[in-house]
C-alpha positions as CSV (number, residue, x, y, z in Angstrom):
1,M,31.1,-28.1,5.0
2,K,32.1,-27.8,8.7
3,K,31.2,-24.1,8.5
4,N,27.7,-24.8,7.3
5,L,27.2,-27.5,9.9
6,L,28.3,-25.0,12.7
7,K,25.9,-22.5,11.2
8,S,23.0,-25.0,11.2
9,I,23.7,-25.9,14.9
10,I,23.7,-22.3,15.9
11,F,20.5,-21.5,14.1
12,I,18.7,-24.6,15.5
13,I,19.8,-23.8,19.1
14,S,18.7,-20.2,18.6
15,I,15.3,-21.2,17.2
16,V,14.7,-23.7,20.0
17,V,15.6,-21.2,22.7
18,M,13.3,-18.5,21.2
19,L,10.4,-20.9,20.9
20,F,10.9,-22.2,24.5
21,F,11.0,-18.6,25.8
22,F,7.8,-17.7,23.8
23,L,5.9,-20.8,24.9
24,N,7.0,-20.5,28.5
25,Y,5.8,-16.8,28.5
26,S,2.5,-17.8,27.0
27,N,1.9,-20.6,29.5
28,N,2.4,-18.2,32.4
29,S,0.4,-15.3,31.0
30,T,-2.4,-15.9,33.6
31,K,-0.1,-16.6,36.5
32,G,-1.1,-14.9,39.8
33,Q,-4.8,-14.4,38.6
34,N,-6.1,-17.7,40.1
35,I,-7.0,-18.7,36.5
36,V,-5.7,-21.9,34.9
37,E,-6.1,-22.5,31.2
38,T,-6.2,-26.2,30.1
39,Y,-8.1,-28.4,27.7
40,G,-10.2,-31.6,27.7
41,T,-12.6,-33.8,25.8
42,V,-16.3,-32.8,25.6
43,L,-18.4,-35.6,27.2
44,N,-21.8,-34.1,26.9
45,T,-23.6,-30.8,26.1
46,D,-26.9,-29.2,27.3
47,D,-28.4,-26.9,24.6
48,S,-31.7,-26.3,26.4
49,E,-30.9,-22.6,27.1
50,M,-29.9,-22.0,23.5
51,I,-32.0,-20.8,20.6
52,K,-31.3,-20.7,16.8
53,C,-31.5,-17.2,15.4
54,G,-31.1,-17.6,11.6
55,L,-27.8,-19.4,11.1
56,A,-26.2,-18.4,14.4
57,P,-27.1,-20.0,17.8
58,I,-27.7,-17.6,20.7
59,G,-27.9,-18.2,24.4
60,Y,-26.2,-20.4,26.9
61,Q,-24.7,-23.8,26.5
62,E,-23.4,-26.1,29.3
63,V,-20.5,-28.3,28.4
64,E,-19.3,-31.3,30.4
65,V,-15.6,-31.6,30.0
66,L,-13.1,-34.3,31.1
67,I,-9.8,-32.4,31.6
68,T,-7.0,-34.2,29.9
69,S,-4.0,-32.0,30.7
70,G,-2.2,-30.3,33.6
71,E,-2.7,-30.4,37.4
72,Y,-6.4,-31.2,37.2
73,K,-6.1,-34.0,34.6
74,G,-8.9,-36.6,35.0
75,T,-11.3,-34.1,36.6
76,K,-14.8,-33.6,35.2
77,V,-16.2,-30.1,35.1
78,T,-19.2,-28.3,33.7
79,A,-18.2,-25.3,31.8
80,S,-20.4,-22.5,30.6
81,N,-20.3,-21.4,26.9
82,T,-22.0,-18.1,26.1
83,L,-23.1,-17.7,22.5
84,N,-23.7,-14.1,21.2
85,G,-24.8,-14.9,17.7
86,K,-21.4,-13.9,16.2
87,M,-20.3,-16.8,14.0
88,D,-16.8,-15.4,13.7
89,L,-16.2,-15.5,17.5
90,D,-18.6,-18.1,19.0
91,S,-17.9,-21.8,19.2
92,H,-20.7,-24.3,19.5
93,F,-19.4,-27.5,21.1
94,K,-20.6,-31.1,20.5
95,K,-19.7,-34.4,22.0
96,G,-16.2,-35.5,21.2
97,D,-14.7,-32.0,20.6
98,V,-11.5,-31.0,22.4
99,A,-12.3,-27.7,24.2
100,Q,-9.9,-25.2,25.7
101,I,-11.3,-24.0,29.0
102,A,-10.5,-21.5,31.8
103,L,-10.7,-22.7,35.4
104,L,-11.2,-20.3,38.3
105,I,-9.3,-21.7,41.3
106,K,-10.2,-20.8,44.9
107,G,-8.5,-22.5,47.8
108,G,-6.9,-25.1,45.5
109,E,-10.3,-26.2,44.2
110,I,-12.1,-25.5,40.9
111,S,-14.7,-22.8,41.6
112,N,-15.9,-22.2,38.1
113,A,-15.2,-23.1,34.5
114,K,-15.7,-21.4,31.2
115,T,-15.1,-22.5,27.6
116,I,-12.6,-20.5,25.6
117,E,-12.4,-22.1,22.1
118,V,-12.0,-25.4,20.3
119,Y,-8.5,-26.6,21.0
120,R,-6.7,-26.2,17.6
121,Q,-3.1,-26.0,18.9
122,P,-2.0,-29.6,17.9
123,W,-3.1,-29.1,14.3
124,L,-1.5,-25.6,14.1
125,L,1.7,-27.2,15.5
126,A,1.5,-29.9,12.8
127,L,1.0,-27.2,10.1
128,F,4.1,-25.3,11.5
129,I,6.2,-28.5,11.5
130,T,5.2,-29.2,7.9
131,F,6.3,-25.6,7.0
132,V,9.6,-26.2,8.8
133,I,10.2,-29.5,7.1
134,A,9.5,-28.1,3.7
135,L,11.7,-25.2,4.3
136,I,14.7,-27.3,5.4
137,I,14.3,-29.9,2.7
138,F,14.2,-27.5,-0.1
139,A,16.4,-24.7,1.2
140,R,18.8,-26.4,3.7
141,I,21.0,-23.9,5.6
142,T,19.1,-21.0,3.9
143,G,15.9,-22.5,5.2
144,L,17.2,-22.6,8.8
145,Q,18.3,-18.9,8.4
146,A,14.8,-18.1,7.1
147,L,13.2,-20.0,10.0
148,F,15.4,-18.1,12.5
149,S,14.3,-14.7,11.0
150,F,10.7,-15.9,11.0
151,V,10.7,-16.8,14.7
152,A,12.8,-13.7,15.7
153,S,10.3,-11.5,13.8
154,L,7.4,-13.1,15.7
155,L,9.1,-12.4,19.0
156,I,10.0,-8.8,18.2
157,M,6.4,-8.0,17.1
158,W,4.9,-9.7,20.2
159,F,7.2,-8.4,22.9
160,Y,8.2,-5.0,21.5
161,L,5.8,-3.7,18.7
162,I,2.4,-4.6,20.2
163,P,3.2,-3.5,23.8
164,S,4.6,-0.3,22.5
165,L,1.5,0.4,20.3
166,L,-0.7,-0.2,23.4
167,D,1.1,2.7,25.2
168,P,-1.0,5.8,24.5
169,E,2.1,8.0,25.0
170,S,3.9,6.3,22.1
171,E,4.2,7.4,18.5
172,P,2.9,4.4,16.5
173,L,4.6,5.3,13.2
174,I,8.0,5.9,14.9
175,I,7.7,2.6,16.8
176,T,6.7,0.8,13.6
177,F,9.7,2.3,11.7
178,I,12.1,1.2,14.4
179,T,10.5,-2.3,14.4
180,L,10.8,-2.6,10.7
181,L,14.4,-1.4,10.8
182,I,15.3,-4.2,13.3
183,L,13.2,-6.8,11.4
184,S,14.7,-5.9,8.0
185,A,18.2,-6.2,9.5
186,I,17.5,-9.6,11.0
187,I,15.7,-11.0,8.0
188,I,18.0,-9.7,5.3
189,F,21.4,-10.3,7.1
190,S,20.4,-13.7,8.6
191,V,19.5,-15.0,5.1
192,A,22.1,-13.2,2.9
193,G,24.9,-12.8,5.6
194,F,26.9,-9.6,6.1
195,T,27.6,-9.1,2.5
196,K,27.4,-6.1,0.2
197,K,24.3,-7.4,-1.6
198,A,22.6,-7.7,1.8
199,T,23.7,-4.1,2.8
200,A,22.3,-2.8,-0.5
201,A,19.0,-4.7,0.0
202,F,18.7,-3.3,3.6
203,L,19.3,0.3,2.5
204,G,16.8,-0.1,-0.4
205,T,14.2,-1.6,1.9
206,I,14.5,1.1,4.6
207,S,14.5,4.0,2.1
208,G,11.4,2.6,0.4
209,L,9.6,2.1,3.7
210,A,10.4,5.6,4.8
211,L,8.8,7.0,1.6
212,T,5.9,4.6,2.1
213,I,5.3,6.1,5.6
214,F,5.3,9.6,4.1
215,L,2.7,8.6,1.5
216,T,0.5,6.8,4.0
217,I,0.4,9.9,6.2
218,F,-0.3,12.3,3.3
219,F,-3.1,10.3,1.6
220,G,-4.5,9.0,4.9
221,D,-5.1,12.6,5.9
222,K,-6.6,13.6,2.5
223,L,-9.0,10.6,2.6
224,Q,-10.0,11.4,6.2
225,L,-9.4,7.8,7.4
226,N,-9.5,7.3,11.2
227,G,-8.4,3.7,11.4
228,M,-11.6,2.4,12.7
229,T,-12.2,0.1,9.7
230,Q,-9.7,-2.4,11.1
231,A,-11.0,-5.7,12.5
232,F,-11.5,-5.5,16.3
233,A,-10.6,-1.8,16.4
234,E,-13.8,-0.9,18.3
235,T,-13.4,-3.9,20.6
236,L,-9.9,-2.7,21.4
237,L,-11.1,0.8,22.3
238,F,-14.1,-0.4,24.3
239,S,-11.9,-2.7,26.3
240,G,-10.4,0.3,28.2
241,N,-7.9,1.6,25.6
242,T,-9.7,4.8,24.6
243,D,-6.5,6.9,24.5
244,L,-5.0,4.9,21.6
245,N,-4.2,6.7,18.3
246,M,-6.1,4.3,16.0
247,R,-5.4,6.4,12.9
248,D,-1.6,6.1,13.3
249,I,-2.0,2.4,14.3
250,F,-3.9,1.9,11.0
251,F,-1.1,3.7,9.1
252,S,1.4,1.5,10.8
253,A,-0.6,-1.6,9.7
254,V,-0.4,-0.3,6.1
255,V,3.4,0.0,6.2
256,I,3.9,-3.3,7.9
257,G,1.7,-5.0,5.3
258,A,4.0,-3.6,2.5
259,S,7.3,-4.3,4.3
260,G,7.6,-8.0,3.4
261,A,7.1,-7.4,-0.3
262,C,9.6,-4.5,-0.2
263,M,12.2,-6.8,1.3
264,D,11.5,-9.4,-1.4
265,I,12.0,-6.9,-4.2
266,A,15.1,-5.4,-2.6
267,M,16.8,-8.7,-2.2
268,D,15.8,-9.8,-5.8
269,V,17.3,-6.7,-7.3
270,S,20.4,-6.7,-5.1
271,A,21.1,-10.5,-5.6
272,S,20.7,-10.1,-9.4
273,I,23.2,-7.3,-9.5
274,A,25.7,-9.3,-7.3
275,E,25.3,-12.2,-9.7
276,I,26.0,-10.0,-12.7
277,K,29.1,-8.7,-11.0
278,I,30.4,-12.2,-10.4
279,K,29.9,-13.1,-14.1
280,R,31.2,-9.8,-15.3
281,P,33.9,-8.5,-12.9
282,D,34.7,-5.7,-15.3
283,I,31.2,-4.1,-15.3
284,G,30.9,-0.7,-13.8
285,P,28.4,0.9,-11.3
286,A,26.4,2.7,-14.1
287,E,25.8,-0.5,-16.1
288,L,24.9,-2.4,-12.9
289,I,22.3,0.2,-11.9
290,K,20.8,0.0,-15.4
291,S,20.6,-3.8,-15.1
292,G,19.1,-3.4,-11.7
293,F,16.4,-1.2,-13.1
294,N,15.6,-3.8,-15.8
295,V,15.3,-6.6,-13.1
296,G,13.2,-4.3,-10.9
297,K,10.7,-3.7,-13.8
298,A,10.1,-7.4,-14.2
299,V,9.7,-8.0,-10.5
300,I,7.4,-5.0,-9.9
301,G,4.9,-6.2,-12.5
302,T,4.0,-9.3,-10.6
303,M,4.5,-8.1,-7.0
304,T,2.0,-5.3,-7.2
305,T,-0.6,-7.7,-8.5
306,T,0.3,-10.0,-5.6
307,L,-0.6,-7.3,-3.1
308,L,-3.9,-6.7,-4.9
309,L,-4.8,-10.4,-4.7
310,A,-3.7,-10.7,-1.1
311,Y,-5.8,-7.8,0.1
312,S,-8.8,-8.7,-2.1
313,G,-8.7,-12.2,-0.8
314,S,-9.1,-11.0,2.8
315,F,-12.2,-9.0,1.9
316,L,-13.8,-11.5,-0.6
317,P,-17.2,-11.8,1.3
318,L,-17.5,-8.0,1.3
319,L,-16.9,-7.8,-2.4
320,M,-19.5,-10.5,-2.9
321,L,-22.0,-8.5,-0.7
322,F,-21.5,-5.5,-3.0
323,M,-22.3,-7.6,-6.0
324,V,-25.5,-9.0,-4.3
325,Q,-26.7,-5.6,-3.3
326,N,-26.0,-4.1,-6.8
327,S,-24.1,-1.2,-5.2
328,S,-22.9,1.6,-7.5
329,F,-19.2,1.9,-8.2
330,S,-19.1,5.4,-6.8
331,R,-20.8,4.3,-3.6
332,I,-18.4,1.4,-3.2
333,L,-15.3,3.6,-3.7
334,N,-16.4,6.2,-1.2
335,L,-17.2,3.7,1.6
336,K,-14.6,4.2,4.4
337,I,-13.7,0.5,4.6
338,V,-13.2,0.3,0.8
339,A,-11.2,3.5,0.7
340,S,-9.0,2.2,3.5
341,E,-8.2,-1.0,1.6
342,I,-7.6,0.8,-1.7
343,M,-5.2,3.1,0.1
344,R,-3.5,0.1,1.7
345,T,-3.1,-1.6,-1.7
346,L,-2.0,1.5,-3.7
347,V,0.4,2.9,-1.1
348,G,2.0,-0.5,-0.7
349,S,2.3,-0.8,-4.4
350,I,3.9,2.6,-4.7
351,G,6.4,1.5,-2.0
352,L,7.3,-1.5,-4.1
353,V,7.8,0.6,-7.2
354,L,10.1,2.9,-5.3
355,V,12.1,0.2,-3.6
356,A,13.3,-1.4,-6.8
357,P,15.2,1.6,-8.3
358,L,16.5,2.7,-4.9
359,T,18.0,-0.7,-4.3
360,A,19.4,-0.8,-7.8
361,V,21.2,2.5,-7.1
362,F,22.5,1.3,-3.8
363,A,23.6,-2.1,-5.1
364,G,25.2,-0.6,-8.2
365,M,27.2,1.8,-6.1
366,I,28.2,-0.7,-3.4
367,I,28.7,-3.8,-5.5
368,G,30.1,-2.0,-8.5
369,K,33.2,-1.1,-6.7
370,V,34.0,-4.7,-5.7
371,R,36.6,-6.4,-7.9
372,E,37.0,-9.7,-6.0
373,K,34.6,-12.4,-6.9
374,N,34.2,-13.6,-3.3
375,N,33.2,-10.3,-1.8
376,N,29.7,-10.4,-3.2
């Protein structure tokens, strides 16, 4: 009991420190640029320079905002809001909204103000807290361990993976594999501890991801995909990053997308084998591997469909558009954006299929040699 309490305290402190570091970094991201980001309540709007083009407003909106946070709290400013007719990016403000704004500071005074977005942070925080509460209530110490790995994964991706991918000299696939190596170790060992079943799950995951990278490169070349079908890929290039290898960044995204499901399957198979060994201490490696194969078959059946549904859900409007336009099946298949998503789904699914038997072999060999009940 005391051991679990100590673990809980350690994980809570670690999570708080990591979140504080991340939020502190985010709050100082514009330091030294004479730009202050804050938020306030919209008091009034002027839409006289705005026109309605179909469903999307285009033009210029003036927004009067009462700043409600930070050094300039209580100050009224008039912020500009440019509307480009892109409903996925533009925000049209109305009275009573809470707006995030950027202030240009010169000589200690506000020189200019521009709207950024609707301020959604409080509700996002409420959603995150709900997730944390549900995790802790239903999983207790395991929930804290999962939360630790969740926050750690976020920090590693933000502070290592993304900056590394932005370096035109880097090799995206190598960087991605190193990142997934670290993330797999953190996620698996923080949840399952430094046990033999965790070691087997880790080895199965990494082996499966290595094969997934190979398949991604092979079929990506054969399908002649350049990575420009990803959202905001063109925006990234045109923002001054023309030297980036977008093809390999797309391949990295495919592997990252499959990595979570690979870890799930690896842990399911490894934990099942460990449990069998506890119930049947006399069972040998060969029988454990066979049992692992049987468990893997059951898990793979649902997990591959999960990937299909996840990727299809993200492109639901596009699928509806194909239906409306009566596009032929052949034309749909050969579209670059569709071929990219099919490759993403199928390569990820093949990775899942490979992870299960690989983990079964590793777990059978590692756990099968253990005779003591407590070593699993």
